[in-house]
Phi, psi and omega in degrees: 000131179290145177234169177262010179290150182232155176255126186248148167237118186234124177270151176065056187262013182282332181215174168060217184301319181301313180296311182296320182293316180300315181293320180294316180298317178298320182294338181262006176094000175283164176254145188222129165254120186236143182257147180220164177259352179239136183299320182296326177292317179296317180296319180296319179295316180300317180297317182291321184284332182063226183289349184264006181196171179211128172271134185233142175276126181199120168264115190295343177281350180258105187298323180293321176296321179296314180301317181294320180296318178296315179298318179293323179295316178295320178297322183283320186260343181099318179194169179238137175256319187232132178239123185245112174276090184253326185303130180176172178205171181253125173260113190242136182153171181290149180302326181286333188259347174277124186282168186298323181298318180290324177299315179299318179298317179300316181286327177300317182281311190274340182241303183290328176301305176302325178295321175302315181298313183297316179298325182285326188261337184299323176303322179293315181292323178295321179297322181277346183056039177196170179134166181215124177259126172251119174259118176277097179266249183175158167300336174290357171269355177242330188226138184261161180217150178294134180088000182237015189300318181291317176297314177307315182299319180293321181282328172300320179296316179294325174301314182294320178300315180296317181296314180294317180300320180302318179291324183292321189254355181305316180295347182264002179084013180257136183249155180224135173227127172270116179269125189238081183283153166263219184284117176238157182279069174244189179271009186305315182269359182253243186294335182282340186277156173245119182251136171247117182301143178276106181256345180273120185303324182300340183255001185295324183283341181253286182297310184302313181292322179293320179293323175299318180296318180296316181293320181287339182280339186301128182089352181241007183297148182285340184288135181257112182301328180292321176294322177297320179299317179297319180297317180294321176301318182286323188293329180284354176261359178280144179292322180233077182290155180287153172284323179243133178222089174294134179244126182103145182301322180294326178290316179298314179294317181298317179294317180297314180297318181299311186280334172295314179295323181294318178295319178298317179294319179299316181296327181290332184245006185302318180298319179295317179297315180300328186289353183281345179280159171301146176302148183306319185290343183269356182286000000 
């Protein structure tokens, strides 16, 4: 008898959205392969999930580990329906003060990690002519903030990857949704984040004040990770899921404000932009 249960592969399941989503899916009868960076965490998940799951060791910046994790997940569950690029963190500080090594680390985790996952899993999804990719981006993948520029850049990149991928795989029966949360009560602004103190006086009123606000906000965000998990569980069961899904009132407002302002700006400069082409008669 056919069921509506799905098999999930979720990266970064030790905390935050990954943890809540993995636990919620298991509670609803779905099967989950979840990745961790510590063996004891993976073992604990496997024990808790029983026949319905497998904890896997995987550092998403290591392409060989990612390939092995995908292969092990397919071996354990039989096949995959949903792939969640969740592993990531926030690198916070002024663009001038975050050094090149940290910028590379941010992109390795938030951009190249998801790309490793996609390259490893897409052959499987293409063969099955089905599947759904969820990229956990951020409202920061649509809208920028002072002191969040490097993180914004990584999430803007993941947004673009998701948008392009959706066009690429739609004819194959594979779906893509970019999940764009605002502030949720995860470790994003706490232990998971990397902060560079603002030492340049010129940035104290912009970057410095915003980073203080982010740190003081940690643990008090309005977003509920469990509610987010339920929404993600439900959205992969929709026949026509959205490509973009802002989560949280601040995300919905932020996205609306960003694109309203962008359209207004576009209309103001449209004539100037149009004038850059050769005149019609000269074509």
